[in-house]
C-alpha positions in Angstrom: 67.5 -72.4 58.1 69.7 -69.0 57.4 72.6 -70.3 59.4 72.4 -73.5 57.8 72.7 -71.5 54.0 75.9 -69.7 55.4 77.2 -72.8 56.7 77.4 -74.8 53.2 79.8 -72.5 51.2 82.2 -72.1 54.1 82.5 -75.6 54.6 83.0 -75.5 51.0 85.5 -73.0 50.6 87.7 -74.6 53.8 87.3 -78.2 51.8 88.3 -76.3 48.7 91.6 -74.7 50.5 92.4 -78.5 52.3 92.6 -79.5 48.6 94.5 -77.0 47.0 97.0 -77.3 49.5 97.2 -80.7 49.2 97.6 -81.3 45.5 99.2 -78.0 44.1 102.1 -79.2 45.0 102.0 -83.0 43.6 100.0 -81.5 40.6 103.7 -79.6 39.7 105.1 -82.7 38.6 102.0 -85.1 38.1 103.5 -88.1 36.9 103.2 -90.2 40.1 99.4 -89.4 39.8 99.3 -90.4 36.1 101.1 -93.6 37.2 98.4 -94.4 39.6 95.5 -93.8 37.3 97.8 -96.0 34.2 97.7 -99.0 37.1 93.9 -98.6 37.5 93.1 -98.6 34.2 89.2 -98.1 33.1 88.6 -98.1 37.0 90.2 -94.9 37.4 87.8 -93.6 34.6 84.5 -94.8 36.1 86.2 -92.8 39.5 87.0 -89.8 37.9 83.6 -89.7 36.5 81.8 -90.7 39.6 83.8 -87.5 41.3 82.6 -85.2 38.6 79.0 -86.5 38.6 79.2 -86.3 42.6 80.6 -82.5 42.3 77.6 -81.7 40.2 75.0 -83.2 42.6 77.1 -82.0 45.7 79.3 -78.9 44.7 82.4 -79.2 47.5 84.7 -77.4 45.4 85.1 -74.8 41.6 84.4 -77.2 39.0 87.2 -75.4 37.4 89.8 -76.6 39.4 88.5 -80.5 38.7 88.7 -79.9 34.8 92.1 -78.4 35.2 93.2 -81.4 37.3 91.9 -83.6 34.3 93.3 -81.7 31.6 96.8 -82.1 33.6 96.2 -86.1 34.3 94.4 -86.9 31.3 95.8 -84.3 28.4 93.3 -81.7 26.6 90.8 -83.8 24.8 90.6 -86.6 27.2 90.4 -84.3 30.1 88.1 -82.0 28.7 85.6 -85.0 27.4 85.6 -86.9 30.5 84.6 -83.5 32.8 81.7 -82.8 30.1 80.6 -86.6 30.3 80.5 -86.6 33.8 79.0 -83.1 34.1 76.1 -84.7 31.9 75.9 -87.5 34.0 75.5 -85.6 37.2 73.3 -82.9 35.6 70.8 -85.9 34.0 70.1 -87.3 37.5 69.7 -83.8 39.4 67.2 -83.3 36.7 65.6 -86.6 37.4 66.0 -86.6 41.0 63.6 -82.9 40.6 61.2 -84.3 38.0 60.5 -87.6 40.0 60.7 -86.4 43.4 59.1 -83.2 42.4 58.3 -79.7 44.3 58.2 -80.5 48.0 61.8 -81.9 47.5 63.3 -79.5 44.7 61.9 -76.5 45.6 63.9 -75.4 49.0 67.0 -76.2 46.7 66.0 -73.6 44.4 67.0 -70.8 47.1 70.4 -70.7 46.1 68.9 -69.2 42.6 67.7 -66.3 43.7 66.0 -64.7 41.3 67.2 -66.9 38.9 64.9 -69.7 40.2 62.3 -68.6 37.3 64.4 -71.4 35.7 61.6 -73.6 37.1 59.2 -72.0 35.4 60.6 -71.5 31.9 60.3 -73.7 28.8 62.5 -71.8 26.6 65.6 -74.1 25.1 68.3 -71.0 25.4 67.1 -70.0 29.1 68.7 -73.1 29.8 71.7 -72.7 27.5 72.1 -69.2 29.0 71.9 -70.4 32.4 74.7 -72.9 32.2 77.0 -69.8 30.9 76.7 -68.4 34.1 79.3 -70.1 36.4 78.2 -68.1 39.6 74.4 -70.2 39.1 75.2 -73.2 40.9 74.6 -76.2 38.4 72.7 -78.8 40.6 70.1 -75.5 41.5 70.0 -75.2 37.7 69.1 -79.2 37.0 66.6 -79.1 40.0 65.2 -76.1 38.3 65.0 -77.4 34.9 63.6 -80.6 36.6 60.6 -78.6 37.9 60.0 -76.7 34.8 57.7 -77.7 31.6 60.8 -78.3 29.5 61.7 -81.8 28.1 64.3 -84.1 29.1 65.8 -84.1 25.3 65.3 -80.3 25.6 67.3 -79.9 28.6 69.8 -82.4 27.6 70.5 -80.8 24.2 70.6 -77.1 25.9 73.1 -78.7 28.8 75.2 -80.1 26.2 75.3 -76.7 24.1 76.1 -75.0 26.9 78.6 -77.2 28.6 80.9 -77.2 25.8 82.3 -73.9 25.8 81.7 -73.5 29.8 83.7 -76.8 30.4 86.4 -75.8 27.9 86.9 -72.2 29.7 87.2 -74.0 32.9 89.3 -76.7 31.8 91.5 -73.4 30.6 91.3 -71.6 33.9 91.6 -74.8 36.4 94.8 -76.0 34.1 96.3 -72.5 34.2 95.4 -72.1 38.2 97.2 -75.3 38.9 100.5 -74.6 36.7 99.9 -70.7 37.8 103.8 -70.1 38.2 104.4 -71.2 34.7 101.3 -69.4 33.0 100.5 -66.2 35.2 99.4 -64.2 32.4 97.6 -66.9 30.5 95.7 -67.7 33.9 94.4 -63.4 34.2 93.6 -63.7 29.7 91.1 -66.8 30.7 89.7 -64.7 33.8 89.3 -61.6 31.1 88.1 -64.2 28.2 85.4 -65.4 30.7 84.3 -62.0 32.3 83.7 -60.9 29.1 81.8 -63.9 28.2 79.6 -64.2 31.2 78.9 -60.3 30.8 77.0 -61.3 26.8 75.6 -64.4 28.7 74.1 -61.8 31.2 72.9 -59.6 28.8 71.3 -62.6 26.4 69.5 -63.4 29.4 67.9 -60.4 29.7 66.8 -60.1 26.5 65.3 -63.8 26.7 64.0 -62.9 30.1 62.2 -59.8 28.5 60.9 -61.4 25.5 59.3 -64.1 28.1 57.2 -61.5 29.9 56.4 -60.0 26.5 54.4 -63.4 26.4 53.1 -63.4 29.2 
C-alpha cells in the first residue's frame, strides 16, 4: 500500500514534466492550437470541460497548468469560466461518488489528506471553503471527504464555488505566467508571493475554525 501511495506522485511528476516539455514551446505562440479549437467549435469546449473534470477526479498534473492553458487559449474571462465550470463538475461527481458508494469506497482515498481528513466529519460550511483555498490539499480527496460528511449538497456546492473562485483566479494567473515565464518572470514571482500569503491566511482560518469546532464537542 505504501509503495502504491509513493508511486502515484512519481508518475504524476513524470507526466507533468512530459506535458511541459511538449507544450511549452507550442504555448509561446498558441495560434495553431487556438485555430484547432476554433475548428472543433463547441466540441472543443466540451473536451476542455471533460479534461478539467477528469483532472479533478484523477489528478494527473497541477491544476494551475491547465488553468493557465485555458487563459492562453480562450482569454482571461472565458478561460477562467471554463476552468471554474469544469472544476465544479468534477467536484460534484466526486462528492456524489463518495455519498453514493459510501465509506468502504471513499475512506481509503482520504489518506492523502492526513490530519485534514477530519473534513469527513465536519458540517461547517466555512471549513469546506477554506479547504478549497489550500492548494496542497488534493481536490479529489476534499470532494470525497465532503461526500462522507454530514454537510448538505447545497452547502457543499456553494462552499466549493465560494472557495474555488479566488483559488482558480490565482491558479489561472500562476499558470498563465508559468507558460509565459520568459515574458513575465517577476509577475510570476509576485503571483507566488501573493499565493503564499493567501495560503498562510487560509491555514490560520482553518486553525481558528477547528478550535471553535473542538469547543463545541
